[in-house]
N, CA, C and O atoms as a GROMACS GRO file, in nm:
protein
  432
    1MET      N    1   4.454  10.112   6.207
    1MET     CA    2   4.570  10.136   6.291
    1MET      C    3   4.522  10.200   6.421
    1MET      O    4   4.445  10.296   6.419
    2ASN      N    5   4.568  10.147   6.533
    2ASN     CA    6   4.524  10.203   6.661
    2ASN      C    7   4.605  10.328   6.697
    2ASN      O    8   4.704  10.361   6.631
    3THR      N    9   4.562  10.396   6.801
    3THR     CA   10   4.623  10.523   6.841
    3THR      C   11   4.770  10.506   6.878
    3THR      O   12   4.853  10.590   6.843
    4GLN      N   13   4.802  10.399   6.948
    4GLN     CA   14   4.942  10.377   6.988
    4GLN      C   15   5.032  10.359   6.866
    4GLN      O   16   5.142  10.414   6.861
    5GLU      N   17   4.986  10.282   6.768
    5GLU     CA   18   5.064  10.264   6.646
    5GLU      C   19   5.080  10.397   6.571
    5GLU      O   20   5.187  10.426   6.518
    6MET      N   21   4.974  10.475   6.567
    6MET     CA   22   4.978  10.604   6.501
    6MET      C   23   5.077  10.697   6.571
    6MET      O   24   5.156  10.766   6.506
    7ASP      N   25   5.074  10.698   6.704
    7ASP     CA   26   5.167  10.782   6.780
    7ASP      C   27   5.312  10.740   6.757
    7ASP      O   28   5.401  10.825   6.751
    8GLN      N   29   5.336  10.610   6.744
    8GLN     CA   30   5.471  10.563   6.714
    8GLN      C   31   5.516  10.610   6.576
    8GLN      O   32   5.633  10.643   6.558
    9LYS      N   33   5.425  10.612   6.481
    9LYS     CA   34   5.458  10.662   6.347
    9LYS      C   35   5.488  10.812   6.350
    9LYS      O   36   5.581  10.858   6.284
   10VAL      N   37   5.410  10.887   6.426
   10VAL     CA   38   5.434  11.030   6.441
   10VAL      C   39   5.573  11.052   6.501
   10VAL      O   40   5.651  11.133   6.452
   11SER      N   41   5.603  10.979   6.607
   11SER     CA   42   5.733  10.988   6.673
   11SER      C   43   5.846  10.957   6.575
   11SER      O   44   5.948  11.025   6.574
   12ALA      N   45   5.829  10.854   6.493
   12ALA     CA   46   5.932  10.815   6.396
   12ALA      C   47   5.952  10.924   6.290
   12ALA      O   48   6.065  10.951   6.250
   13ILE      N   49   5.844  10.986   6.246
   13ILE     CA   50   5.856  11.095   6.147
   13ILE      C   51   5.937  11.210   6.206
   13ILE      O   52   6.026  11.264   6.140
   14VAL      N   53   5.906  11.247   6.329
   14VAL     CA   54   5.977  11.357   6.395
   14VAL      C   55   6.122  11.319   6.416
   14VAL      O   56   6.211  11.400   6.389
   15LYS      N   57   6.147  11.198   6.463
   15LYS     CA   58   6.285  11.153   6.489
   15LYS      C   59   6.368  11.154   6.362
   15LYS      O   60   6.485  11.195   6.364
   16THR      N   61   6.311  11.109   6.251
   16THR     CA   62   6.383  11.110   6.123
   16THR      C   63   6.422  11.252   6.085
   16THR      O   64   6.535  11.276   6.043
   17GLU      N   65   6.330  11.343   6.099
   17GLU     CA   66   6.358  11.484   6.066
   17GLU      C   67   6.469  11.540   6.153
   17GLU      O   68   6.559  11.608   6.104
   18LEU      N   69   6.464  11.511   6.283
   18LEU     CA   70   6.566  11.559   6.376
   18LEU      C   71   6.702  11.498   6.345
   18LEU      O   72   6.803  11.569   6.344
   19ASP      N   73   6.705  11.368   6.319
   19ASP     CA   74   6.832  11.301   6.291
   19ASP      C   75   6.897  11.353   6.163
   19ASP      O   76   7.019  11.359   6.153
   20GLN      N   77   6.814  11.389   6.065
   20GLN     CA   78   6.869  11.444   5.941
   20GLN      C   79   6.933  11.580   5.964
   20GLN      O   80   7.037  11.611   5.906
   21ARG      N   81   6.871  11.661   6.047
   21ARG     CA   82   6.921  11.798   6.071
   21ARG      C   83   7.033  11.800   6.173
   21ARG      O   84   7.126  11.880   6.162
   22PHE      N   85   7.026  11.713   6.273
   22PHE     CA   86   7.123  11.711   6.382
   22PHE      C   87   7.187  11.573   6.392
   22PHE      O   88   7.157  11.499   6.486
   23PRO      N   89   7.274  11.536   6.297
   23PRO     CA   90   7.331  11.400   6.301
   23PRO      C   91   7.424  11.374   6.420
   23PRO      O   92   7.445  11.258   6.458
   24GLN      N   93   7.479  11.478   6.480
   24GLN     CA   94   7.572  11.460   6.591
   24GLN      C   95   7.510  11.498   6.725
   24GLN      O   96   7.493  11.413   6.812
   25ASN      N   97   7.478  11.624   6.742
   25ASN     CA   98   7.427  11.676   6.869
   25ASN      C   99   7.312  11.769   6.844
   25ASN      O  100   7.307  11.830   6.737
   26PRO      N  101   7.222  11.782   6.934
   26PRO     CA  102   7.203  11.706   7.057
   26PRO      C  103   7.140  11.570   7.030
   26PRO      O  104   7.095  11.541   6.918
   27ALA      N  105   7.136  11.487   7.132
   27ALA     CA  106   7.070  11.356   7.122
   27ALA      C  107   6.923  11.375   7.156
   27ALA      O  108   6.889  11.446   7.250
   28PHE      N  109   6.836  11.311   7.079
   28PHE     CA  110   6.691  11.325   7.098
   28PHE      C  111   6.628  11.194   7.144
   28PHE      O  112   6.667  11.087   7.099
   29GLY      N  113   6.532  11.205   7.232
   29GLY     CA  114   6.453  11.090   7.275
   29GLY      C  115   6.436  11.089   7.425
   29GLY      O  116   6.527  11.128   7.498
   30PRO      N  117   6.325  11.046   7.470
   30PRO     CA  118   6.214  10.997   7.390
   30PRO      C  119   6.137  11.112   7.323
   30PRO      O  120   6.154  11.229   7.358
   31ILE      N  121   6.055  11.075   7.228
   31ILE     CA  122   5.962  11.169   7.164
   31ILE      C  123   5.823  11.119   7.202
   31ILE      O  124   5.783  11.009   7.165
   32ILE      N  125   5.751  11.201   7.275
   32ILE     CA  126   5.623  11.161   7.331
   32ILE      C  127   5.510  11.235   7.260
   32ILE      O  128   5.512  11.357   7.249
   33VAL      N  129   5.414  11.158   7.213
   33VAL     CA  130   5.300  11.215   7.141
   33VAL      C  131   5.177  11.206   7.231
   33VAL      O  132   5.140  11.099   7.277
   34GLN      N  133   5.115  11.322   7.255
   34GLN     CA  134   4.994  11.326   7.336
   34GLN      C  135   4.885  11.401   7.259
   34GLN      O  136   4.908  11.509   7.205
   35ARG      N  137   4.769  11.342   7.256
   35ARG     CA  138   4.656  11.405   7.186
   35ARG      C  139   4.579  11.493   7.282
   35ARG      O  140   4.545  11.451   7.393
   36ALA      N  141   4.551  11.616   7.240
   36ALA     CA  142   4.472  11.709   7.320
   36ALA      C  143   4.327  11.700   7.276
   36ALA      O  144   4.297  11.703   7.157
   37ILE      N  145   4.240  11.690   7.371
   37ILE     CA  146   4.097  11.676   7.344
   37ILE      C  147   4.028  11.811   7.360
   37ILE      O  148   4.056  11.885   7.455
   38ASP      N  149   3.941  11.842   7.268
   38ASP     CA  150   3.860  11.963   7.276
   38ASP      C  151   3.761  11.945   7.392
   38ASP      O  152   3.689  11.845   7.397
   39GLU      N  153   3.758  12.039   7.482
   39GLU     CA  154   3.672  12.031   7.600
   39GLU      C  155   3.523  12.019   7.563
   39GLU      O  156   3.446  11.958   7.636
   40SER      N  157   3.485  12.077   7.451
   40SER     CA  158   3.343  12.074   7.413
   40SER      C  159   3.304  11.946   7.341
   40SER      O  160   3.185  11.916   7.327
   41ASP      N  161   3.404  11.868   7.295
   41ASP     CA  162   3.375  11.745   7.223
   41ASP      C  163   3.481  11.643   7.262
   41ASP      O  164   3.589  11.637   7.202
   42ASP      N  165   3.451  11.561   7.364
   42ASP     CA  166   3.549  11.470   7.422
   42ASP      C  167   3.607  11.369   7.323
   42ASP      O  168   3.707  11.304   7.355
   43GLU      N  169   3.549  11.354   7.208
   43GLU     CA  170   3.597  11.252   7.115
   43GLU      C  171   3.679  11.308   7.000
   43GLU      O  172   3.730  11.231   6.919
   44ALA      N  173   3.695  11.439   6.990
   44ALA     CA  174   3.763  11.497   6.876
   44ALA      C  175   3.895  11.562   6.917
   44ALA      O  176   3.896  11.676   6.965
   45PRO      N  177   4.007  11.490   6.898
   45PRO     CA  178   4.136  11.554   6.926
   45PRO      C  179   4.156  11.674   6.833
   45PRO      O  180   4.128  11.665   6.713
   46VAL      N  181   4.202  11.784   6.888
   46VAL     CA  182   4.220  11.903   6.806
   46VAL      C  183   4.366  11.928   6.770
   46VAL      O  184   4.395  11.995   6.670
   47TYR      N  185   4.456  11.876   6.849
   47TYR     CA  186   4.598  11.886   6.814
   47TYR      C  187   4.675  11.775   6.883
   47TYR      O  188   4.625  11.711   6.976
   48ILE      N  189   4.796  11.753   6.837
   48ILE     CA  190   4.884  11.658   6.905
   48ILE      C  191   5.004  11.736   6.958
   48ILE      O  192   5.068  11.812   6.885
   49HIS      N  193   5.031  11.716   7.083
   49HIS     CA  194   5.147  11.777   7.147
   49HIS      C  195   5.262  11.678   7.135
   49HIS      O  196   5.252  11.564   7.182
   50ILE      N  197   5.369  11.720   7.072
   50ILE     CA  198   5.486  11.634   7.051
   50ILE      C  199   5.597  11.686   7.141
   50ILE      O  200   5.657  11.790   7.116
   51LYS      N  201   5.623  11.611   7.248
   51LYS     CA  202   5.729  11.648   7.342
   51LYS      C  203   5.858  11.582   7.295
   51LYS      O  204   5.870  11.460   7.290
   52ILE      N  205   5.955  11.667   7.261
   52ILE     CA  206   6.084  11.619   7.211
   52ILE      C  207   6.186  11.640   7.321
   52ILE      O  208   6.226  11.753   7.350
   53ILE      N  209   6.228  11.532   7.382
   53ILE     CA  210   6.327  11.539   7.489
   53ILE      C  211   6.466  11.537   7.425
   53ILE      O  212   6.495  11.452   7.342
   54PHE      N  213   6.550  11.633   7.464
   54PHE     CA  214   6.684  11.636   7.406
   54PHE      C  215   6.789  11.648   7.514
   54PHE      O  216   6.768  11.709   7.619
   55ASP      N  217   6.902  11.587   7.486
   55ASP     CA  218   7.015  11.588   7.578
   55ASP      C  219   7.128  11.664   7.509
   55ASP      O  220   7.196  11.612   7.421
   56GLY      N  221   7.144  11.786   7.550
   56GLY     CA  222   7.246  11.872   7.490
   56GLY      C  223   7.222  12.015   7.531
   56GLY      O  224   7.139  12.044   7.616
   57ASP      N  225   7.297  12.102   7.469
   57ASP     CA  226   7.288  12.244   7.498
   57ASP      C  227   7.178  12.307   7.414
   57ASP      O  228   7.167  12.280   7.294
   58GLN      N  229   7.097  12.390   7.476
   58GLN     CA  230   6.990  12.460   7.405
   58GLN      C  231   7.046  12.536   7.284
   58GLN      O  232   6.977  12.552   7.184
   59LYS      N  233   7.169  12.583   7.295
   59LYS     CA  234   7.231  12.658   7.185
   59LYS      C  235   7.253  12.571   7.062
   59LYS      O  236   7.268  12.623   6.952
   60ASP      N  237   7.254  12.437   7.081
   60ASP     CA  238   7.274  12.347   6.967
   60ASP      C  239   7.150  12.340   6.878
   60ASP      O  240   7.159  12.297   6.763
   61LEU      N  241   7.036  12.383   6.930
   61LEU     CA  242   6.914  12.383   6.849
   61LEU      C  243   6.909  12.513   6.768
   61LEU      O  244   6.924  12.622   6.823
   62ASP      N  245   6.888  12.500   6.641
   62ASP     CA  246   6.876  12.615   6.553
   62ASP      C  247   6.731  12.664   6.559
   62ASP      O  248   6.642  12.595   6.508
   63PRO      N  249   6.705  12.780   6.620
   63PRO     CA  250   6.566  12.824   6.636
   63PRO      C  251   6.494  12.846   6.503
   63PRO      O  252   6.374  12.821   6.494
   64HIS      N  253   6.565  12.890   6.401
   64HIS     CA  254   6.501  12.910   6.271
   64HIS      C  255   6.455  12.775   6.214
   64HIS      O  256   6.343  12.763   6.164
   65TRP      N  257   6.542  12.674   6.223
   65TRP     CA  258   6.506  12.541   6.174
   65TRP      C  259   6.394  12.482   6.260
   65TRP      O  260   6.297  12.428   6.207
   66SER      N  261   6.406  12.493   6.391
   66SER     CA  262   6.308  12.435   6.483
   66SER      C  263   6.169  12.495   6.461
   66SER      O  264   6.069  12.424   6.470
   67SER      N  265   6.163  12.624   6.434
   67SER     CA  266   6.034  12.688   6.413
   67SER      C  267   5.966  12.640   6.284
   67SER      O  268   5.845  12.654   6.271
   68GLY      N  269   6.042  12.585   6.191
   68GLY     CA  270   5.986  12.532   6.067
   68GLY      C  271   5.955  12.383   6.072
   68GLY      O  272   5.917  12.324   5.971
   69LEU      N  273   5.973  12.321   6.189
   69LEU     CA  274   5.951  12.177   6.201
   69LEU      C  275   5.808  12.138   6.166
   69LEU      O  276   5.785  12.038   6.098
   70ILE      N  277   5.711  12.217   6.210
   70ILE     CA  278   5.571  12.186   6.180
   70ILE      C  279   5.549  12.180   6.030
   70ILE      O  280   5.486  12.088   5.980
   71ARG      N  281   5.601  12.278   5.960
   71ARG     CA  282   5.584  12.284   5.814
   71ARG      C  283   5.645  12.163   5.744
   71ARG      O  284   5.593  12.116   5.643
   72ARG      N  285   5.754  12.111   5.799
   72ARG     CA  286   5.821  11.997   5.736
   72ARG      C  287   5.753  11.863   5.768
   72ARG      O  288   5.752  11.773   5.684
   73ILE      N  289   5.696  11.849   5.889
   73ILE     CA  290   5.636  11.719   5.924
   73ILE      C  291   5.489  11.710   5.889
   73ILE      O  292   5.437  11.600   5.872
   74ARG      N  293   5.422  11.821   5.878
   74ARG     CA  294   5.276  11.821   5.857
   74ARG      C  295   5.233  11.740   5.734
   74ARG      O  296   5.140  11.659   5.746
   75PRO      N  297   5.296  11.756   5.617
   75PRO     CA  298   5.254  11.675   5.501
   75PRO      C  299   5.268  11.524   5.524
   75PRO      O  300   5.183  11.447   5.480
   76ARG      N  301   5.374  11.484   5.593
   76ARG     CA  302   5.393  11.341   5.620
   76ARG      C  303   5.291  11.288   5.721
   76ARG      O  304   5.248  11.174   5.712
   77LEU      N  305   5.253  11.373   5.816
   77LEU     CA  306   5.150  11.332   5.911
   77LEU      C  307   5.016  11.315   5.840
   77LEU      O  308   4.944  11.219   5.867
   78LEU      N  309   4.984  11.405   5.751
   78LEU     CA  310   4.859  11.393   5.675
   78LEU      C  311   4.859  11.265   5.591
   78LEU      O  312   4.755  11.200   5.578
   79GLU      N  313   4.974  11.228   5.535
   79GLU     CA  314   4.986  11.106   5.455
   79GLU      C  315   4.949  10.981   5.535
   79GLU      O  316   4.893  10.886   5.480
   80ILE      N  317   4.980  10.981   5.664
   80ILE     CA  318   4.950  10.862   5.745
   80ILE      C  319   4.816  10.875   5.817
   80ILE      O  320   4.780  10.791   5.899
   81GLY      N  321   4.743  10.982   5.787
   81GLY     CA  322   4.608  10.997   5.842
   81GLY      C  323   4.597  11.078   5.969
   81GLY      O  324   4.492  11.077   6.034
   82VAL      N  325   4.702  11.147   6.007
   82VAL     CA  326   4.698  11.232   6.127
   82VAL      C  327   4.657  11.372   6.083
   82VAL      O  328   4.734  11.445   6.021
   83GLU      N  329   4.535  11.408   6.116
   83GLU     CA  330   4.483  11.538   6.074
   83GLU      C  331   4.496  11.644   6.182
   83GLU      O  332   4.487  11.763   6.153
   84GLU      N  333   4.518  11.603   6.306
   84GLU     CA  334   4.535  11.699   6.415
   84GLU      C  335   4.663  11.782   6.390
   84GLU      O  336   4.761  11.732   6.335
   85PHE      N  337   4.658  11.907   6.431
   85PHE     CA  338   4.771  11.997   6.413
   85PHE      C  339   4.882  11.960   6.511
   85PHE      O  340   4.856  11.944   6.630
   86PRO      N  341   5.007  11.948   6.463
   86PRO     CA  342   5.118  11.913   6.553
   86PRO      C  343   5.175  12.037   6.622
   86PRO      O  344   5.197  12.140   6.560
   87ILE      N  345   5.198  12.024   6.752
   87ILE     CA  346   5.262  12.130   6.828
   87ILE      C  347   5.383  12.069   6.900
   87ILE      O  348   5.368  12.005   7.004
   88PRO      N  349   5.503  12.090   6.844
   88PRO     CA  350   5.623  12.034   6.907
   88PRO      C  351   5.675  12.124   7.018
   88PRO      O  352   5.667  12.247   7.011
   89SER      N  353   5.729  12.060   7.121
   89SER     CA  354   5.796  12.129   7.231
   89SER      C  355   5.929  12.060   7.256
   89SER      O  356   5.934  11.938   7.267
   90PHE      N  357   6.034  12.138   7.266
   90PHE     CA  358   6.166  12.084   7.298
   90PHE      C  359   6.187  12.098   7.448
   90PHE      O  360   6.174  12.207   7.504
   91ILE      N  361   6.219  11.986   7.514
   91ILE     CA  362   6.235  11.984   7.659
   91ILE      C  363   6.371  11.924   7.691
   91ILE      O  364   6.405  11.814   7.647
   92LYS      N  365   6.449  11.998   7.769
   92LYS     CA  366   6.581  11.946   7.808
   92LYS      C  367   6.564  11.820   7.892
   92LYS      O  368   6.473  11.810   7.974
   93LYS      N  369   6.653  11.725   7.870
   93LYS     CA  370   6.646  11.597   7.940
   93LYS      C  371   6.648  11.617   8.092
   93LYS      O  372   6.576  11.547   8.164
   94THR      N  373   6.729  11.708   8.140
   94THR     CA  374   6.736  11.730   8.285
   94THR      C  375   6.602  11.779   8.340
   94THR      O  376   6.559  11.737   8.448
   95GLU      N  377   6.535  11.867   8.265
   95GLU     CA  378   6.403  11.914   8.308
   95GLU      C  379   6.301  11.802   8.302
   95GLU      O  380   6.217  11.790   8.391
   96TRP      N  381   6.307  11.719   8.199
   96TRP     CA  382   6.216  11.606   8.183
   96TRP      C  383   6.234  11.507   8.298
   96TRP      O  384   6.136  11.459   8.355
   97ASP      N  385   6.359  11.476   8.331
   97ASP     CA  386   6.387  11.383   8.441
   97ASP      C  387   6.332  11.435   8.573
   97ASP      O  388   6.275  11.360   8.652
   98GLN      N  389   6.349  11.565   8.598
   98GLN     CA  390   6.295  11.624   8.721
   98GLN      C  391   6.143  11.616   8.723
   98GLN      O  392   6.084  11.581   8.825
   99TRP      N  393   6.079  11.647   8.610
   99TRP     CA  394   5.933  11.642   8.603
   99TRP      C  395   5.882  11.500   8.626
   99TRP      O  396   5.784  11.480   8.697
  100ARG      N  397   5.948  11.400   8.565
  100ARG     CA  398   5.906  11.260   8.582
  100ARG      C  399   5.918  11.216   8.727
  100ARG      O  400   5.834  11.140   8.775
  101ARG      N  401   6.020  11.262   8.797
  101ARG     CA  402   6.034  11.224   8.938
  101ARG      C  403   5.921  11.285   9.022
  101ARG      O  404   5.874  11.222   9.117
  102ARG      N  405   5.877  11.405   8.988
  102ARG     CA  406   5.768  11.471   9.062
  102ARG      C  407   5.631  11.420   9.022
  102ARG      O  408   5.537  11.431   9.101
  103ASN      N  409   5.617  11.363   8.901
  103ASN     CA  410   5.486  11.324   8.849
  103ASN      C  411   5.488  11.182   8.790
  103ASN      O  412   5.452  11.164   8.674
  104PRO      N  413   5.528  11.083   8.866
  104PRO     CA  414   5.541  10.949   8.809
  104PRO      C  415   5.409  10.891   8.758
  104PRO      O  416   5.409  10.808   8.668
  105GLU      N  417   5.298  10.934   8.815
  105GLU     CA  418   5.167  10.880   8.771
  105GLU      C  419   5.124  10.936   8.637
  105GLU      O  420   5.033  10.882   8.575
  106SER      N  421   5.188  11.043   8.588
  106SER     CA  422   5.147  11.108   8.463
  106SER      C  423   5.224  11.059   8.342
  106SER      O  424   5.194  11.100   8.230
  107ILE      N  425   5.319  10.974   8.361
  107ILE     CA  426   5.404  10.930   8.250
  107ILE      C  427   5.326  10.832   8.164
  107ILE      O  428   5.264  10.737   8.212
  108THR      N  429   5.332  10.860   8.032
  108THR     CA  430   5.262  10.771   7.938
  108THR      C  431   5.355  10.668   7.884
  108THR      O  432   5.314  10.584   7.803
   0.00000   0.00000   0.00000
């Protein structure tokens, strides 16, 4: 399985978890998976940064539940062969849209 297919599987695992916990609001997507490379070893990703874009009020996110997201997705990531540690970040859609307009060359 190539990296793009693996990233799509990671995104799907995260999306499933979010949809189960938040069936109504906020709306999530896109979910962007980026691998961070260890500076001392260019070939060994050390973690995956999972950017979760959401459209809604920050108050709609339960911080206790959100802080446990890593614990809930980690076993499923290991099952599909993703050994890098997941680091999720929740980003408001308005902030994401502004960032994309300022950095169009950085969009994956």
